[in-house]
N, C-alpha and C positions, 0 to 999 in steps of 0.2 A: 481376438477382441480388437479388431482394427478399424471399425467404421466410425468411431467417435471423432477423430480429427477431421474426417471428410465432411461430416454433417455439423460439426460444432459451430461453424459460422452461421448456419441457417437455423439452428435449433433455438427454441425458447429456453430460458434458464431452467424451467421446471423439468425439462427433459434431461438436461445435463445433471441436475440434482438427482433425478431418478436413476440415471446410469451410475453415478458415483455411489449413491447409497445402496443400490442393488449389488454392485460389485463388492462393496465393503461388507454387506450382510452375508454374502457367500463366503468371503474369507473368514469372517467371524464364526460362521457355521462349519468351518473345516472343509469347505468345498474348494480345494486347490486345483492346480493344473492336472495332477495325476487323477484325481477323482473326475474331473471334467472329461478327460479322455475316455473313461470307462462308461460314461453316461450314454444312454440311447437318446440322442437329441430330438428324435421325433416324438418322444414321450415326455419331454421336459417343457414346462411353460412358466410363465411369470404372472404373479398376482400382486398388484400394487394398489393400495388404497389412496385415492386422490379425489378431492372434492371438485377441483377445477384446475385448469392449466392452460397454457398457451395464450394468456391474455395480452402479453406484449406483442406477439406475432399478430394477433387479431387487431389490436389497437394500431399497430403500424400499417396494416392493410387498410383500415378505415381512413387513416391519414393520407395514405397514398391514393386512395380512391377519390379523395377530394380534388386531387390534381388531375389524375387520369387513370382509367382502369388499366392502362398499359404499365403503370408504375407498380401495380400490385405484385406481391410475391406469389408465384404460382403454388407455393406450398402453404399458404396461409390457412386454408380450410383444414387440410389434414394435420398440420402442426398445431392447430388451435384446439383439437379434440383432446379430451381428458385421457383417453387410453394411449396416447402416443408415448408417454413415459414408459409404460410396460412394453409397448411394441418396439421401441428403440433398444431397450435392454435385451429383449429376446433376439432381435436381429444381431446385436453386437455379440451375444453369446452363441449365436447359431442354433438357438432352440426353436423347434418347429411345432411344439405342442400347443395347447390352448393358452392364449394370453388374454388377461382381463385387467381392467381397472375398475375398481368399485369405490 
């Protein structure tokens, strides 16, 4: 579970909240490191309910665009999508099954 520090400076807060809440939910459900090692990660996925996310990244991109398109964060479009919370959690856990945000 090591990608979080690398991306944490670029992420919107909703993605960090999704990572933290997802990991805590797994712990509460009894999915610890021993269980994680036994899982077939190609069949594990993430499902997170989210109405919206990434608004800060999107707003920052709009503000940067007023200055110059070169000032825009290249990650603004993917990081502004609602399903990035579930995607980042799946990437952090190494799960390669279907991932959704509803």
